[in-house]
PDB file of N, CA, C and O in Angstrom:
ATOM      1  N   UNK A   1      22.761 152.051  35.987  1.00  0.00           N
ATOM      2  CA  UNK A   1      23.629 151.100  36.697  1.00  0.00           C
ATOM      3  C   UNK A   1      25.093 151.565  36.614  1.00  0.00           C
ATOM      4  O   UNK A   1      25.796 151.595  37.624  1.00  0.00           O
ATOM      5  N   UNK A   2      25.540 151.923  35.416  1.00  0.00           N
ATOM      6  CA  UNK A   2      26.927 152.331  35.222  1.00  0.00           C
ATOM      7  C   UNK A   2      27.228 153.615  35.994  1.00  0.00           C
ATOM      8  O   UNK A   2      28.315 153.785  36.546  1.00  0.00           O
ATOM      9  N   UNK A   3      26.239 154.516  36.021  1.00  0.00           N
ATOM     10  CA  UNK A   3      26.402 155.780  36.746  1.00  0.00           C
ATOM     11  C   UNK A   3      26.683 155.519  38.226  1.00  0.00           C
ATOM     12  O   UNK A   3      27.547 156.150  38.835  1.00  0.00           O
ATOM     13  N   UNK A   4      25.930 154.572  38.782  1.00  0.00           N
ATOM     14  CA  UNK A   4      26.058 154.248  40.202  1.00  0.00           C
ATOM     15  C   UNK A   4      27.476 153.770  40.518  1.00  0.00           C
ATOM     16  O   UNK A   4      28.074 154.198  41.505  1.00  0.00           O
ATOM     17  N   UNK A   5      28.013 152.877  39.672  1.00  0.00           N
ATOM     18  CA  UNK A   5      29.352 152.323  39.870  1.00  0.00           C
ATOM     19  C   UNK A   5      30.400 153.441  39.818  1.00  0.00           C
ATOM     20  O   UNK A   5      31.310 153.494  40.645  1.00  0.00           O
ATOM     21  N   UNK A   6      30.254 154.329  38.835  1.00  0.00           N
ATOM     22  CA  UNK A   6      31.194 155.433  38.682  1.00  0.00           C
ATOM     23  C   UNK A   6      31.153 156.336  39.903  1.00  0.00           C
ATOM     24  O   UNK A   6      32.189 156.783  40.395  1.00  0.00           O
ATOM     25  N   UNK A   7      29.935 156.601  40.390  1.00  0.00           N
ATOM     26  CA  UNK A   7      29.777 157.463  41.559  1.00  0.00           C
ATOM     27  C   UNK A   7      30.452 156.843  42.782  1.00  0.00           C
ATOM     28  O   UNK A   7      31.114 157.541  43.549  1.00  0.00           O
ATOM     29  N   UNK A   8      30.285 155.540  42.959  1.00  0.00           N
ATOM     30  CA  UNK A   8      30.881 154.842  44.102  1.00  0.00           C
ATOM     31  C   UNK A   8      32.407 154.923  44.026  1.00  0.00           C
ATOM     32  O   UNK A   8      33.070 155.210  45.022  1.00  0.00           O
ATOM     33  N   UNK A   9      32.950 154.669  42.847  1.00  0.00           N
ATOM     34  CA  UNK A   9      34.390 154.710  42.663  1.00  0.00           C
ATOM     35  C   UNK A   9      34.912 156.118  42.943  1.00  0.00           C
ATOM     36  O   UNK A   9      35.964 156.288  43.561  1.00  0.00           O
ATOM     37  N   UNK A  10      34.177 157.113  42.489  1.00  0.00           N
ATOM     38  CA  UNK A  10      34.548 158.506  42.715  1.00  0.00           C
ATOM     39  C   UNK A  10      34.553 158.806  44.209  1.00  0.00           C
ATOM     40  O   UNK A  10      35.418 159.531  44.701  1.00  0.00           O
ATOM     41  N   UNK A  11      33.581 158.244  44.928  1.00  0.00           N
ATOM     42  CA  UNK A  11      33.493 158.447  46.367  1.00  0.00           C
ATOM     43  C   UNK A  11      34.697 157.864  47.084  1.00  0.00           C
ATOM     44  O   UNK A  11      35.245 158.476  48.001  1.00  0.00           O
ATOM     45  N   UNK A  12      35.105 156.666  46.656  1.00  0.00           N
ATOM     46  CA  UNK A  12      36.281 156.029  47.262  1.00  0.00           C
ATOM     47  C   UNK A  12      37.524 156.867  46.995  1.00  0.00           C
ATOM     48  O   UNK A  12      38.368 157.027  47.877  1.00  0.00           O
ATOM     49  N   UNK A  13      37.639 157.400  45.785  1.00  0.00           N
ATOM     50  CA  UNK A  13      38.784 158.232  45.410  1.00  0.00           C
ATOM     51  C   UNK A  13      38.815 159.490  46.276  1.00  0.00           C
ATOM     52  O   UNK A  13      39.873 159.899  46.756  1.00  0.00           O
ATOM     53  N   UNK A  14      37.642 160.100  46.471  1.00  0.00           N
ATOM     54  CA  UNK A  14      37.548 161.303  47.297  1.00  0.00           C
ATOM     55  C   UNK A  14      37.960 160.998  48.725  1.00  0.00           C
ATOM     56  O   UNK A  14      38.686 161.771  49.350  1.00  0.00           O
ATOM     57  N   UNK A  15      37.492 159.865  49.239  1.00  0.00           N
ATOM     58  CA  UNK A  15      37.823 159.449  50.601  1.00  0.00           C
ATOM     59  C   UNK A  15      39.330 159.273  50.754  1.00  0.00           C
ATOM     60  O   UNK A  15      39.916 159.698  51.750  1.00  0.00           O
ATOM     61  N   UNK A  16      39.956 158.640  49.754  1.00  0.00           N
ATOM     62  CA  UNK A  16      41.406 158.441  49.777  1.00  0.00           C
ATOM     63  C   UNK A  16      42.125 159.783  49.820  1.00  0.00           C
ATOM     64  O   UNK A  16      43.080 159.957  50.577  1.00  0.00           O
ATOM     65  N   UNK A  17      41.666 160.731  49.007  1.00  0.00           N
ATOM     66  CA  UNK A  17      42.284 162.057  48.978  1.00  0.00           C
ATOM     67  C   UNK A  17      42.154 162.744  50.326  1.00  0.00           C
ATOM     68  O   UNK A  17      43.106 163.348  50.821  1.00  0.00           O
ATOM     69  N   UNK A  18      40.967 162.649  50.919  1.00  0.00           N
ATOM     70  CA  UNK A  18      40.725 163.274  52.226  1.00  0.00           C
ATOM     71  C   UNK A  18      41.652 162.675  53.277  1.00  0.00           C
ATOM     72  O   UNK A  18      42.246 163.400  54.074  1.00  0.00           O
ATOM     73  N   UNK A  19      41.773 161.348  53.276  1.00  0.00           N
ATOM     74  CA  UNK A  19      42.644 160.673  54.237  1.00  0.00           C
ATOM     75  C   UNK A  19      44.088 161.127  54.050  1.00  0.00           C
ATOM     76  O   UNK A  19      44.793 161.378  55.028  1.00  0.00           O
ATOM     77  N   UNK A  20      44.531 161.234  52.791  1.00  0.00           N
ATOM     78  CA  UNK A  20      45.892 161.685  52.510  1.00  0.00           C
ATOM     79  C   UNK A  20      46.118 163.100  53.021  1.00  0.00           C
ATOM     80  O   UNK A  20      47.157 163.396  53.610  1.00  0.00           O
ATOM     81  N   UNK A  21      45.135 163.975  52.792  1.00  0.00           N
ATOM     82  CA  UNK A  21      45.237 165.356  53.252  1.00  0.00           C
ATOM     83  C   UNK A  21      45.327 165.419  54.774  1.00  0.00           C
ATOM     84  O   UNK A  21      46.144 166.155  55.328  1.00  0.00           O
ATOM     85  N   UNK A  22      44.481 164.642  55.438  1.00  0.00           N
ATOM     86  CA  UNK A  22      44.479 164.623  56.911  1.00  0.00           C
ATOM     87  C   UNK A  22      45.818 164.109  57.428  1.00  0.00           C
ATOM     88  O   UNK A  22      46.385 164.668  58.367  1.00  0.00           O
ATOM     89  N   UNK A  23      46.323 163.038  56.806  1.00  0.00           N
ATOM     90  CA  UNK A  23      47.608 162.474  57.218  1.00  0.00           C
ATOM     91  C   UNK A  23      48.723 163.494  57.066  1.00  0.00           C
ATOM     92  O   UNK A  23      49.588 163.618  57.933  1.00  0.00           O
ATOM     93  N   UNK A  24      48.695 164.226  55.948  1.00  0.00           N
ATOM     94  CA  UNK A  24      49.715 165.248  55.716  1.00  0.00           C
ATOM     95  C   UNK A  24      49.642 166.321  56.787  1.00  0.00           C
ATOM     96  O   UNK A  24      50.666 166.751  57.318  1.00  0.00           O
ATOM     97  N   UNK A  25      48.418 166.756  57.104  1.00  0.00           N
ATOM     98  CA  UNK A  25      48.235 167.785  58.131  1.00  0.00           C
ATOM     99  C   UNK A  25      48.738 167.292  59.476  1.00  0.00           C
ATOM    100  O   UNK A  25      49.387 168.035  60.213  1.00  0.00           O
ATOM    101  N   UNK A  26      48.438 166.031  59.799  1.00  0.00           N
ATOM    102  CA  UNK A  26      48.881 165.444  61.067  1.00  0.00           C
ATOM    103  C   UNK A  26      50.404 165.396  61.116  1.00  0.00           C
ATOM    104  O   UNK A  26      51.012 165.731  62.133  1.00  0.00           O
ATOM    105  N   UNK A  27      51.023 164.970  59.993  1.00  0.00           N
ATOM    106  CA  UNK A  27      52.485 164.886  59.933  1.00  0.00           C
ATOM    107  C   UNK A  27      53.112 166.262  60.158  1.00  0.00           C
ATOM    108  O   UNK A  27      54.070 166.395  60.919  1.00  0.00           O
ATOM    109  N   UNK A  28      52.569 167.282  59.494  1.00  0.00           N
ATOM    110  CA  UNK A  28      53.088 168.642  59.636  1.00  0.00           C
ATOM    111  C   UNK A  28      52.920 169.116  61.068  1.00  0.00           C
ATOM    112  O   UNK A  28      53.825 169.717  61.648  1.00  0.00           O
ATOM    113  N   UNK A  29      51.739 168.837  61.639  1.00  0.00           N
ATOM    114  CA  UNK A  29      51.467 169.256  63.023  1.00  0.00           C
ATOM    115  C   UNK A  29      52.434 168.568  63.975  1.00  0.00           C
ATOM    116  O   UNK A  29      53.016 169.207  64.851  1.00  0.00           O
ATOM    117  N   UNK A  30      52.603 167.251  63.795  1.00  0.00           N
ATOM    118  CA  UNK A  30      53.519 166.489  64.655  1.00  0.00           C
ATOM    119  C   UNK A  30      54.939 167.015  64.516  1.00  0.00           C
ATOM    120  O   UNK A  30      55.673 167.108  65.501  1.00  0.00           O
ATOM    121  N   UNK A  31      55.324 167.358  63.293  1.00  0.00           N
ATOM    122  CA  UNK A  31      56.669 167.843  63.032  1.00  0.00           C
ATOM    123  C   UNK A  31      56.938 169.131  63.800  1.00  0.00           C
ATOM    124  O   UNK A  31      58.033 169.335  64.323  1.00  0.00           O
ATOM    125  N   UNK A  32      55.935 169.994  63.863  1.00  0.00           N
ATOM    126  CA  UNK A  32      56.116 171.267  64.557  1.00  0.00           C
ATOM    127  C   UNK A  32      55.922 171.129  66.062  1.00  0.00           C
ATOM    128  O   UNK A  32      56.227 172.056  66.813  1.00  0.00           O
ATOM    129  N   UNK A  33      55.420 169.984  66.507  1.00  0.00           N
ATOM    130  CA  UNK A  33      55.197 169.784  67.936  1.00  0.00           C
ATOM    131  C   UNK A  33      56.057 168.649  68.489  1.00  0.00           C
ATOM    132  O   UNK A  33      55.804 168.146  69.584  1.00  0.00           O
ATOM    133  N   UNK A  34      57.085 168.245  67.719  1.00  0.00           N
ATOM    134  CA  UNK A  34      57.927 167.127  68.125  1.00  0.00           C
ATOM    135  C   UNK A  34      58.546 167.368  69.492  1.00  0.00           C
ATOM    136  O   UNK A  34      58.592 166.467  70.329  1.00  0.00           O
ATOM    137  N   UNK A  35      59.021 168.588  69.713  1.00  0.00           N
ATOM    138  CA  UNK A  35      59.688 168.914  70.970  1.00  0.00           C
ATOM    139  C   UNK A  35      58.739 168.740  72.155  1.00  0.00           C
ATOM    140  O   UNK A  35      59.100 168.150  73.173  1.00  0.00           O
ATOM    141  N   UNK A  36      57.521 169.262  72.006  1.00  0.00           N
ATOM    142  CA  UNK A  36      56.518 169.165  73.072  1.00  0.00           C
ATOM    143  C   UNK A  36      56.189 167.694  73.338  1.00  0.00           C
ATOM    144  O   UNK A  36      56.119 167.260  74.488  1.00  0.00           O
ATOM    145  N   UNK A  37      55.989 166.938  72.259  1.00  0.00           N
ATOM    146  CA  UNK A  37      55.636 165.521  72.386  1.00  0.00           C
ATOM    147  C   UNK A  37      56.779 164.756  73.048  1.00  0.00           C
ATOM    148  O   UNK A  37      56.545 163.907  73.909  1.00  0.00           O
ATOM    149  N   UNK A  38      58.020 165.056  72.644  1.00  0.00           N
ATOM    150  CA  UNK A  38      59.187 164.382  73.225  1.00  0.00           C
ATOM    151  C   UNK A  38      59.270 164.667  74.720  1.00  0.00           C
ATOM    152  O   UNK A  38      59.522 163.759  75.511  1.00  0.00           O
ATOM    153  N   UNK A  39      59.061 165.912  75.107  1.00  0.00           N
ATOM    154  CA  UNK A  39      59.079 166.282  76.533  1.00  0.00           C
ATOM    155  C   UNK A  39      57.993 165.529  77.291  1.00  0.00           C
ATOM    156  O   UNK A  39      58.220 164.988  78.373  1.00  0.00           O
ATOM    157  N   UNK A  40      56.807 165.511  76.690  1.00  0.00           N
ATOM    158  CA  UNK A  40      55.677 164.831  77.317  1.00  0.00           C
ATOM    159  C   UNK A  40      55.971 163.346  77.499  1.00  0.00           C
ATOM    160  O   UNK A  40      55.700 162.775  78.555  1.00  0.00           O
ATOM    161  N   UNK A  41      56.527 162.728  76.458  1.00  0.00           N
ATOM    162  CA  UNK A  41      56.822 161.299  76.523  1.00  0.00           C
ATOM    163  C   UNK A  41      57.887 160.995  77.565  1.00  0.00           C
ATOM    164  O   UNK A  41      57.764 160.019  78.306  1.00  0.00           O
ATOM    165  N   UNK A  42      58.933 161.817  77.633  1.00  0.00           N
ATOM    166  CA  UNK A  42      60.005 161.558  78.601  1.00  0.00           C
ATOM    167  C   UNK A  42      59.492 161.714  80.032  1.00  0.00           C
ATOM    168  O   UNK A  42      59.856 160.937  80.915  1.00  0.00           O
ATOM    169  N   UNK A  43      58.649 162.716  80.256  1.00  0.00           N
ATOM    170  CA  UNK A  43      58.103 162.894  81.607  1.00  0.00           C
ATOM    171  C   UNK A  43      57.142 161.754  81.942  1.00  0.00           C
ATOM    172  O   UNK A  43      57.045 161.332  83.095  1.00  0.00           O
ATOM    173  N   UNK A  44      56.440 161.265  80.934  1.00  0.00           N
ATOM    174  CA  UNK A  44      55.527 160.145  81.113  1.00  0.00           C
ATOM    175  C   UNK A  44      56.314 158.890  81.488  1.00  0.00           C
ATOM    176  O   UNK A  44      55.904 158.127  82.362  1.00  0.00           O
ATOM    177  N   UNK A  45      57.447 158.687  80.818  1.00  0.00           N
ATOM    178  CA  UNK A  45      58.314 157.542  81.126  1.00  0.00           C
ATOM    179  C   UNK A  45      58.824 157.637  82.557  1.00  0.00           C
ATOM    180  O   UNK A  45      58.851 156.638  83.276  1.00  0.00           O
ATOM    181  N   UNK A  46      59.227 158.826  82.972  1.00  0.00           N
ATOM    182  CA  UNK A  46      59.725 159.029  84.335  1.00  0.00           C
ATOM    183  C   UNK A  46      58.639 158.671  85.349  1.00  0.00           C
ATOM    184  O   UNK A  46      58.921 158.089  86.396  1.00  0.00           O
ATOM    185  N   UNK A  47      57.412 159.022  85.029  1.00  0.00           N
ATOM    186  CA  UNK A  47      56.294 158.688  85.917  1.00  0.00           C
ATOM    187  C   UNK A  47      56.112 157.175  86.002  1.00  0.00           C
ATOM    188  O   UNK A  47      55.884 156.632  87.083  1.00  0.00           O
ATOM    189  N   UNK A  48      56.212 156.498  84.863  1.00  0.00           N
ATOM    190  CA  UNK A  48      56.024 155.042  84.824  1.00  0.00           C
ATOM    191  C   UNK A  48      57.138 154.323  85.566  1.00  0.00           C
ATOM    192  O   UNK A  48      56.886 153.413  86.356  1.00  0.00           O
ATOM    193  N   UNK A  49      58.388 154.744  85.303  1.00  0.00           N
ATOM    194  CA  UNK A  49      59.531 154.078  85.926  1.00  0.00           C
ATOM    195  C   UNK A  49      59.624 154.479  87.408  1.00  0.00           C
ATOM    196  O   UNK A  49      59.988 153.680  88.270  1.00  0.00           O
ATOM    197  N   UNK A  50      59.287 155.720  87.659  1.00  0.00           N
ATOM    198  CA  UNK A  50      59.269 156.211  89.026  1.00  0.00           C
ATOM    199  C   UNK A  50      60.651 156.465  89.585  1.00  0.00           C
ATOM    200  O   UNK A  50      60.785 156.883  90.735  1.00  0.00           O
TER     201      UNK A  50
END
């Protein structure tokens, strides 16, 4: 019984770490693509406003 609880807690911890890693990767990717995203957003706004 105790083993099961420990395993579950470990799984949640692993999941948290994975999410943090993914978030960091996304942040780094966004940081290096900010210019492209900004251009895309401004052109998108121009399309919406017309």
